[in-house]
SENU-447521 format. One record per residue: x, y, z of N, C-alpha, C in turn; residue number from 1; residue in one letter. Coordinates in steps of 0.1 Angstrom, whole numbers. Layout:
! residues N
@n.X:X; n.Y:Y; n.Z:Z; ca.X:X; ca.Y:Y; ca.Z:Z; c.X:X; c.Y:Y; c.Z:Z; i:NUM; aa:A
...
END
This chain:
! residues 115
@n.X:818; n.Y:-835; n.Z:2583; ca.X:808; ca.Y:-840; ca.Z:2577; c.X:796; c.Y:-851; c.Z:2585; i:1; aa:Q
@n.X:781; n.Y:-846; n.Z:2588; ca.X:775; ca.Y:-853; ca.Z:2601; c.X:774; c.Y:-869; c.Z:2596; i:2; aa:V
@n.X:773; n.Y:-874; n.Z:2603; ca.X:769; ca.Y:-889; ca.Z:2603; c.X:754; c.Y:-893; c.Z:2608; i:3; aa:Q
@n.X:747; n.Y:-902; n.Z:2604; ca.X:734; ca.Y:-904; ca.Z:2605; c.X:732; c.Y:-919; c.Z:2609; i:4; aa:L
@n.X:724; n.Y:-922; n.Z:2617; ca.X:722; ca.Y:-936; ca.Z:2625; c.X:706; c.Y:-937; c.Z:2624; i:5; aa:V
@n.X:702; n.Y:-949; n.Z:2615; ca.X:687; ca.Y:-953; ca.Z:2619; c.X:688; c.Y:-960; c.Z:2629; i:6; aa:E
@n.X:675; n.Y:-963; n.Z:2636; ca.X:673; ca.Y:-973; ca.Z:2644; c.X:657; c.Y:-974; c.Z:2646; i:7; aa:S
@n.X:649; n.Y:-985; n.Z:2652; ca.X:637; ca.Y:-986; ca.Z:2655; c.X:628; c.Y:-995; c.Z:2646; i:8; aa:G
@n.X:636; n.Y:-1001; n.Z:2637; ca.X:628; ca.Y:-1011; ca.Z:2628; c.X:627; c.Y:-1023; c.Z:2637; i:9; aa:G
@n.X:618; n.Y:-1031; n.Z:2632; ca.X:614; ca.Y:-1045; ca.Z:2635; c.X:604; c.Y:-1050; c.Z:2628; i:10; aa:G
@n.X:597; n.Y:-1063; n.Z:2635; ca.X:588; ca.Y:-1068; ca.Z:2629; c.X:578; c.Y:-1069; c.Z:2633; i:11; aa:L
@n.X:567; n.Y:-1063; n.Z:2624; ca.X:555; ca.Y:-1058; ca.Z:2630; c.X:542; c.Y:-1065; c.Z:2620; i:12; aa:V
@n.X:531; n.Y:-1066; n.Z:2628; ca.X:518; ca.Y:-1070; ca.Z:2622; c.X:512; c.Y:-1061; c.Z:2613; i:13; aa:Q
@n.X:504; n.Y:-1069; n.Z:2604; ca.X:500; ca.Y:-1053; ca.Z:2597; c.X:488; c.Y:-1043; c.Z:2603; i:14; aa:P
@n.X:491; n.Y:-1034; n.Z:2602; ca.X:477; ca.Y:-1029; ca.Z:2608; c.X:487; c.Y:-1020; c.Z:2619; i:15; aa:G
@n.X:497; n.Y:-1027; n.Z:2629; ca.X:510; ca.Y:-1023; ca.Z:2634; c.X:515; c.Y:-1008; c.Z:2633; i:16; aa:G
@n.X:521; n.Y:-1005; n.Z:2642; ca.X:530; ca.Y:-994; ca.Z:2645; c.X:543; c.Y:-995; c.Z:2650; i:17; aa:S
@n.X:554; n.Y:-983; n.Z:2645; ca.X:565; ca.Y:-986; ca.Z:2647; c.X:571; c.Y:-971; c.Z:2647; i:18; aa:L
@n.X:580; n.Y:-965; n.Z:2656; ca.X:586; ca.Y:-954; ca.Z:2654; c.X:601; c.Y:-955; c.Z:2654; i:19; aa:R
@n.X:607; n.Y:-950; n.Z:2640; ca.X:623; ca.Y:-948; ca.Z:2639; c.X:628; c.Y:-933; c.Z:2643; i:20; aa:L
@n.X:638; n.Y:-938; n.Z:2643; ca.X:646; ca.Y:-925; ca.Z:2648; c.X:658; c.Y:-923; c.Z:2637; i:21; aa:S
@n.X:665; n.Y:-911; n.Z:2638; ca.X:677; ca.Y:-908; ca.Z:2630; c.X:684; c.Y:-903; c.Z:2638; i:22; aa:C
@n.X:697; n.Y:-906; n.Z:2644; ca.X:705; ca.Y:-899; ca.Z:2653; c.X:715; c.Y:-891; c.Z:2645; i:23; aa:A
@n.X:718; n.Y:-878; n.Z:2644; ca.X:729; ca.Y:-870; ca.Z:2636; c.X:741; c.Y:-869; c.Z:2644; i:24; aa:A
@n.X:751; n.Y:-870; n.Z:2638; ca.X:764; ca.Y:-867; ca.Z:2650; c.X:767; c.Y:-856; c.Z:2656; i:25; aa:S
@n.X:760; n.Y:-847; n.Z:2646; ca.X:762; ca.Y:-831; ca.Z:2655; c.X:748; c.Y:-825; c.Z:2650; i:26; aa:R
@n.X:750; n.Y:-813; n.Z:2651; ca.X:737; ca.Y:-807; ca.Z:2652; c.X:732; c.Y:-805; c.Z:2638; i:27; aa:S
@n.X:718; n.Y:-804; n.Z:2637; ca.X:710; ca.Y:-804; ca.Z:2623; c.X:702; c.Y:-792; c.Z:2624; i:28; aa:I
@n.X:707; n.Y:-784; n.Z:2630; ca.X:696; ca.Y:-771; ca.Z:2632; c.X:694; c.Y:-763; c.Z:2620; i:29; aa:F
@n.X:712; n.Y:-767; n.Z:2614; ca.X:715; ca.Y:-758; ca.Z:2604; c.X:710; c.Y:-767; c.Z:2590; i:30; aa:S
@n.X:706; n.Y:-779; n.Z:2590; ca.X:702; ca.Y:-786; ca.Z:2579; c.X:686; c.Y:-783; c.Z:2575; i:31; aa:I
@n.X:685; n.Y:-777; n.Z:2565; ca.X:672; ca.Y:-774; ca.Z:2562; c.X:659; c.Y:-785; c.Z:2562; i:32; aa:N
@n.X:663; n.Y:-793; n.Z:2550; ca.X:655; ca.Y:-806; ca.Z:2547; c.X:661; c.Y:-817; c.Z:2547; i:33; aa:Y
@n.X:654; n.Y:-825; n.Z:2562; ca.X:660; ca.Y:-841; ca.Z:2563; c.X:644; c.Y:-848; c.Z:2561; i:34; aa:M
@n.X:654; n.Y:-861; n.Z:2556; ca.X:642; ca.Y:-869; ca.Z:2547; c.X:642; c.Y:-885; c.Z:2551; i:35; aa:G
@n.X:633; n.Y:-891; n.Z:2548; ca.X:634; ca.Y:-905; ca.Z:2552; c.X:633; c.Y:-912; c.Z:2537; i:36; aa:W
@n.X:638; n.Y:-923; n.Z:2535; ca.X:636; ca.Y:-934; ca.Z:2524; c.X:637; c.Y:-949; c.Z:2528; i:37; aa:Y
@n.X:631; n.Y:-952; n.Z:2514; ca.X:629; ca.Y:-970; ca.Z:2521; c.X:636; c.Y:-973; c.Z:2508; i:38; aa:R
@n.X:638; n.Y:-990; n.Z:2508; ca.X:643; ca.Y:-995; ca.Z:2493; c.X:636; c.Y:-1009; c.Z:2498; i:39; aa:Q
@n.X:629; n.Y:-1013; n.Z:2492; ca.X:622; ca.Y:-1027; ca.Z:2494; c.X:632; c.Y:-1038; c.Z:2485; i:40; aa:A
@n.X:631; n.Y:-1051; n.Z:2488; ca.X:640; ca.Y:-1060; ca.Z:2481; c.X:637; c.Y:-1062; c.Z:2467; i:41; aa:P
@n.X:647; n.Y:-1062; n.Z:2456; ca.X:642; ca.Y:-1057; ca.Z:2440; c.X:641; c.Y:-1044; c.Z:2437; i:42; aa:G
@n.X:639; n.Y:-1036; n.Z:2445; ca.X:633; ca.Y:-1020; ca.Z:2438; c.X:644; c.Y:-1012; c.Z:2446; i:43; aa:K
@n.X:645; n.Y:-997; n.Z:2436; ca.X:651; ca.Y:-992; ca.Z:2440; c.X:647; c.Y:-984; c.Z:2450; i:44; aa:E
@n.X:659; n.Y:-974; n.Z:2456; ca.X:653; ca.Y:-967; ca.Z:2467; c.X:644; c.Y:-954; c.Z:2463; i:45; aa:R
@n.X:636; n.Y:-951; n.Z:2475; ca.X:623; ca.Y:-944; ca.Z:2471; c.X:624; c.Y:-934; c.Z:2482; i:46; aa:E
@n.X:615; n.Y:-920; n.Z:2483; ca.X:617; ca.Y:-913; ca.Z:2491; c.X:602; c.Y:-912; c.Z:2500; i:47; aa:F
@n.X:601; n.Y:-911; n.Z:2511; ca.X:590; ca.Y:-916; ca.Z:2517; c.X:585; c.Y:-898; c.Z:2525; i:48; aa:V
@n.X:592; n.Y:-894; n.Z:2529; ca.X:591; ca.Y:-878; ca.Z:2533; c.X:602; c.Y:-872; c.Z:2536; i:49; aa:A
@n.X:597; n.Y:-857; n.Z:2538; ca.X:606; ca.Y:-846; ca.Z:2539; c.X:604; c.Y:-836; c.Z:2551; i:50; aa:H
@n.X:611; n.Y:-832; n.Z:2559; ca.X:609; ca.Y:-820; ca.Z:2566; c.X:615; c.Y:-806; c.Z:2567; i:51; aa:I
@n.X:615; n.Y:-797; n.Z:2565; ca.X:623; ca.Y:-788; ca.Z:2569; c.X:623; c.Y:-780; c.Z:2583; i:52; aa:N
@n.X:631; n.Y:-771; n.Z:2582; ca.X:635; ca.Y:-767; ca.Z:2596; c.X:623; c.Y:-759; c.Z:2603; i:53; aa:S
@n.X:617; n.Y:-756; n.Z:2595; ca.X:602; ca.Y:-752; ca.Z:2605; c.X:590; c.Y:-760; c.Z:2606; i:54; aa:S
@n.X:593; n.Y:-771; n.Z:2604; ca.X:587; ca.Y:-781; ca.Z:2604; c.X:574; c.Y:-784; c.Z:2597; i:55; aa:G
@n.X:572; n.Y:-782; n.Z:2589; ca.X:563; ca.Y:-779; ca.Z:2575; c.X:573; c.Y:-796; c.Z:2567; i:56; aa:R
@n.X:559; n.Y:-807; n.Z:2567; ca.X:565; ca.Y:-820; ca.Z:2560; c.X:558; c.Y:-818; c.Z:2549; i:57; aa:A
@n.X:565; n.Y:-831; n.Z:2541; ca.X:554; ca.Y:-836; ca.Z:2528; c.X:559; c.Y:-849; c.Z:2529; i:58; aa:S
@n.X:549; n.Y:-860; n.Z:2518; ca.X:548; ca.Y:-872; ca.Z:2520; c.X:546; c.Y:-880; c.Z:2507; i:59; aa:Y
@n.X:552; n.Y:-888; n.Z:2504; ca.X:548; ca.Y:-897; ca.Z:2491; c.X:533; c.Y:-902; c.Z:2492; i:60; aa:S
@n.X:529; n.Y:-905; n.Z:2483; ca.X:515; ca.Y:-908; ca.Z:2485; c.X:510; c.Y:-921; c.Z:2489; i:61; aa:D
@n.X:521; n.Y:-928; n.Z:2490; ca.X:521; ca.Y:-941; ca.Z:2496; c.X:518; c.Y:-944; c.Z:2511; i:62; aa:S
@n.X:524; n.Y:-933; n.Z:2515; ca.X:521; ca.Y:-934; ca.Z:2528; c.X:518; c.Y:-919; c.Z:2535; i:63; aa:V
@n.X:510; n.Y:-913; n.Z:2527; ca.X:505; ca.Y:-901; ca.Z:2533; c.X:493; c.Y:-903; c.Z:2541; i:64; aa:K
@n.X:490; n.Y:-898; n.Z:2554; ca.X:478; ca.Y:-903; ca.Z:2565; c.X:482; c.Y:-909; c.Z:2574; i:65; aa:G
@n.X:492; n.Y:-921; n.Z:2569; ca.X:497; ca.Y:-934; ca.Z:2580; c.X:511; c.Y:-924; c.Z:2585; i:66; aa:R
@n.X:515; n.Y:-922; n.Z:2579; ca.X:529; ca.Y:-919; ca.Z:2583; c.X:533; c.Y:-904; c.Z:2590; i:67; aa:F
@n.X:542; n.Y:-901; n.Z:2599; ca.X:543; ca.Y:-886; ca.Z:2604; c.X:558; c.Y:-884; c.Z:2603; i:68; aa:T
@n.X:567; n.Y:-877; n.Z:2597; ca.X:577; ca.Y:-869; ca.Z:2603; c.X:577; c.Y:-859; c.Z:2610; i:69; aa:I
@n.X:590; n.Y:-861; n.Z:2619; ca.X:589; ca.Y:-849; ca.Z:2628; c.X:608; c.Y:-847; c.Z:2634; i:70; aa:S
@n.X:610; n.Y:-838; n.Z:2640; ca.X:626; ca.Y:-835; ca.Z:2639; c.X:623; c.Y:-829; c.Z:2655; i:71; aa:R
@n.X:637; n.Y:-830; n.Z:2658; ca.X:640; ca.Y:-826; ca.Z:2676; c.X:652; c.Y:-816; c.Z:2673; i:72; aa:D
@n.X:652; n.Y:-807; n.Z:2669; ca.X:666; ca.Y:-801; ca.Z:2668; c.X:675; c.Y:-804; c.Z:2679; i:73; aa:N
@n.X:672; n.Y:-804; n.Z:2695; ca.X:676; ca.Y:-801; ca.Z:2703; c.X:685; c.Y:-814; c.Z:2705; i:74; aa:A
@n.X:678; n.Y:-825; n.Z:2699; ca.X:685; ca.Y:-839; ca.Z:2698; c.X:690; c.Y:-841; c.Z:2690; i:75; aa:K
@n.X:690; n.Y:-835; n.Z:2680; ca.X:696; ca.Y:-839; ca.Z:2669; c.X:690; c.Y:-848; c.Z:2659; i:76; aa:N
@n.X:676; n.Y:-855; n.Z:2663; ca.X:672; ca.Y:-865; ca.Z:2659; c.X:660; c.Y:-864; c.Z:2649; i:77; aa:T
@n.X:659; n.Y:-871; n.Z:2641; ca.X:644; ca.Y:-870; ca.Z:2631; c.X:636; c.Y:-883; c.Z:2632; i:78; aa:V
@n.X:625; n.Y:-884; n.Z:2632; ca.X:616; ca.Y:-894; ca.Z:2635; c.X:608; c.Y:-896; c.Z:2626; i:79; aa:Y
@n.X:603; n.Y:-909; n.Z:2624; ca.X:596; ca.Y:-914; ca.Z:2614; c.X:585; c.Y:-923; c.Z:2622; i:80; aa:L
@n.X:570; n.Y:-917; n.Z:2628; ca.X:558; ca.Y:-925; ca.Z:2629; c.X:551; c.Y:-930; c.Z:2619; i:81; aa:Q
@n.X:550; n.Y:-945; n.Z:2620; ca.X:545; ca.Y:-953; ca.Z:2611; c.X:530; c.Y:-956; c.Z:2614; i:82; aa:M
@n.X:522; n.Y:-953; n.Z:2614; ca.X:509; ca.Y:-964; ca.Z:2618; c.X:503; c.Y:-969; c.Z:2606; i:83; aa:N
@n.X:494; n.Y:-981; n.Z:2609; ca.X:484; ca.Y:-988; ca.Z:2598; c.X:499; c.Y:-993; c.Z:2588; i:84; aa:S
@n.X:504; n.Y:-999; n.Z:2592; ca.X:513; ca.Y:-1006; ca.Z:2585; c.X:508; c.Y:-1018; c.Z:2575; i:85; aa:L
@n.X:513; n.Y:-1014; n.Z:2566; ca.X:510; ca.Y:-1027; ca.Z:2553; c.X:522; c.Y:-1039; c.Z:2551; i:86; aa:K
@n.X:521; n.Y:-1047; n.Z:2544; ca.X:531; ca.Y:-1054; ca.Z:2540; c.X:539; c.Y:-1046; c.Z:2531; i:87; aa:P
@n.X:534; n.Y:-1040; n.Z:2519; ca.X:540; ca.Y:-1032; ca.Z:2511; c.X:549; c.Y:-1023; c.Z:2516; i:88; aa:E
@n.X:551; n.Y:-1018; n.Z:2527; ca.X:557; ca.Y:-1013; ca.Z:2538; c.X:573; c.Y:-1016; c.Z:2541; i:89; aa:D
@n.X:570; n.Y:-1032; n.Z:2540; ca.X:583; ca.Y:-1036; ca.Z:2544; c.X:595; c.Y:-1033; c.Z:2537; i:90; aa:T
@n.X:604; n.Y:-1026; n.Z:2540; ca.X:618; ca.Y:-1019; ca.Z:2534; c.X:629; c.Y:-1019; c.Z:2545; i:91; aa:A
@n.X:639; n.Y:-1013; n.Z:2539; ca.X:651; ca.Y:-1008; ca.Z:2547; c.X:649; c.Y:-995; c.Z:2546; i:92; aa:V
@n.X:648; n.Y:-988; n.Z:2558; ca.X:648; ca.Y:-974; ca.Z:2561; c.X:659; c.Y:-968; c.Z:2562; i:93; aa:Y
@n.X:660; n.Y:-952; n.Z:2554; ca.X:668; ca.Y:-948; ca.Z:2556; c.X:670; c.Y:-929; c.Z:2561; i:94; aa:Y
@n.X:675; n.Y:-924; n.Z:2565; ca.X:675; ca.Y:-909; ca.Z:2567; c.X:683; c.Y:-904; c.Z:2558; i:95; aa:C
@n.X:685; n.Y:-892; n.Z:2553; ca.X:692; ca.Y:-881; ca.Z:2547; c.X:689; c.Y:-871; c.Z:2544; i:96; aa:N
@n.X:697; n.Y:-863; n.Z:2544; ca.X:693; ca.Y:-849; ca.Z:2537; c.X:681; c.Y:-850; c.Z:2525; i:97; aa:K
@n.X:675; n.Y:-839; n.Z:2524; ca.X:668; ca.Y:-840; ca.Z:2510; c.X:672; c.Y:-826; c.Z:2504; i:98; aa:Y
@n.X:671; n.Y:-831; n.Z:2490; ca.X:674; ca.Y:-842; ca.Z:2483; c.X:688; c.Y:-848; c.Z:2491; i:99; aa:P
@n.X:690; n.Y:-860; n.Z:2490; ca.X:698; ca.Y:-869; ca.Z:2495; c.X:713; c.Y:-869; c.Z:2489; i:100; aa:S
@n.X:724; n.Y:-867; n.Z:2496; ca.X:736; ca.Y:-871; ca.Z:2491; c.X:745; c.Y:-880; c.Z:2495; i:101; aa:I
@n.X:749; n.Y:-889; n.Z:2486; ca.X:752; ca.Y:-899; ca.Z:2488; c.X:763; c.Y:-906; c.Z:2499; i:102; aa:R
@n.X:772; n.Y:-894; n.Z:2503; ca.X:784; ca.Y:-897; ca.Z:2513; c.X:771; c.Y:-896; c.Z:2526; i:103; aa:S
@n.X:764; n.Y:-894; n.Z:2528; ca.X:751; ca.Y:-899; ca.Z:2537; c.X:747; c.Y:-909; c.Z:2541; i:104; aa:L
@n.X:744; n.Y:-918; n.Z:2532; ca.X:738; ca.Y:-930; ca.Z:2530; c.X:741; c.Y:-937; c.Z:2544; i:105; aa:W
@n.X:734; n.Y:-944; n.Z:2553; ca.X:740; ca.Y:-951; ca.Z:2567; c.X:735; c.Y:-965; c.Z:2562; i:106; aa:G
@n.X:736; n.Y:-975; n.Z:2571; ca.X:731; ca.Y:-987; ca.Z:2571; c.X:714; c.Y:-991; c.Z:2569; i:107; aa:Q
@n.X:709; n.Y:-981; n.Z:2575; ca.X:695; ca.Y:-981; ca.Z:2576; c.X:688; c.Y:-994; c.Z:2585; i:108; aa:G
@n.X:671; n.Y:-991; n.Z:2588; ca.X:671; ca.Y:-1001; ca.Z:2598; c.X:658; c.Y:-1008; c.Z:2590; i:109; aa:T
@n.X:656; n.Y:-1021; n.Z:2591; ca.X:648; ca.Y:-1031; ca.Z:2587; c.X:633; c.Y:-1027; c.Z:2593; i:110; aa:Q
@n.X:628; n.Y:-1029; n.Z:2584; ca.X:609; ca.Y:-1029; ca.Z:2591; c.X:602; c.Y:-1039; c.Z:2581; i:111; aa:V
@n.X:599; n.Y:-1049; n.Z:2587; ca.X:591; ca.Y:-1060; ca.Z:2582; c.X:574; c.Y:-1059; c.Z:2584; i:112; aa:T
@n.X:570; n.Y:-1060; n.Z:2577; ca.X:553; ca.Y:-1060; ca.Z:2582; c.X:546; c.Y:-1072; c.Z:2578; i:113; aa:V
@n.X:543; n.Y:-1082; n.Z:2585; ca.X:539; ca.Y:-1095; ca.Z:2579; c.X:531; c.Y:-1101; c.Z:2593; i:114; aa:S
@n.X:520; n.Y:-1111; n.Z:2590; ca.X:519; ca.Y:-1114; ca.Z:2602; c.X:521; c.Y:-1131; c.Z:2602; i:115; aa:S
END
């Protein structure tokens, strides 16, 4: 079973950028869809973006045009470039397969957008 470790979160001012990474413990080449999700305080975890093995991506309406998901199969890593960050983007961000699998949830990485 692959394990996923998220990193790259932090504190950023509104309008700023962050790049999140999701490192897999083994090859993700055979995993068709990989996704990013987030969970804000007091809210349920929600879908952010996914990408298939061909590089085709899809985004939630709340991040479309600001976030970009990518994957590097050679490095077993999925990325989430986040630009024009807003306070409402504050959450713990997780990666997982898409659709998600309960056993793959990791610790996530905290993103806080605040002045």
